[in-house]
C-alpha positions in Angstrom: 29.6 -12.1 121.1 32.7 -14.2 120.6 33.3 -14.5 124.3 29.7 -15.4 125.2 29.6 -18.5 123.0 32.6 -20.3 124.6 31.5 -19.1 128.1 28.1 -20.8 127.5 29.4 -23.9 125.7 31.6 -25.0 128.6 29.0 -25.3 131.3 26.4 -26.8 129.0 28.8 -29.4 127.7 29.9 -30.1 131.3 26.3 -30.7 132.2 25.7 -33.2 129.4 29.0 -34.9 130.2 28.0 -35.1 133.9 24.7 -36.7 132.9 26.6 -39.3 130.8 29.5 -40.2 133.1 28.6 -38.8 136.5 29.0 -35.6 138.4 32.5 -36.2 139.7 34.0 -37.3 136.4 32.2 -34.5 134.6 33.5 -31.9 137.0 37.0 -33.2 136.8 37.0 -33.0 133.0 35.7 -29.5 133.2 38.4 -28.6 135.6 41.1 -30.1 133.4 39.8 -28.2 130.4 39.8 -25.0 132.3 43.3 -25.6 133.5 44.4 -26.3 130.0 42.9 -23.2 128.7 44.5 -21.1 131.4 47.9 -22.5 130.7 47.5 -21.9 127.0 46.4 -18.3 127.7 49.4 -17.8 130.0 51.7 -19.0 127.3 50.2 -16.7 124.7 50.6 -13.8 127.1 54.3 -14.7 127.8 55.0 -15.2 124.1 53.5 -11.8 123.2 55.4 -10.0 125.9 58.7 -11.5 124.7 57.8 -10.6 121.2 57.2 -6.9 122.1 60.2 -6.7 124.4 58.2 -6.0 127.6 59.5 -7.3 130.9 
């Protein structure tokens, strides 16, 4: 359940944002948020691998 809520919130909020500021700006903000989340996820994986000593 914890994965479905964020997966649903992102596109719904992007839709509301696109209605407010336009489709192009809304899509760019959604892309920036997804890039940020991907970078954070990658950093978490790297930190956990270093902590456990895996290469």
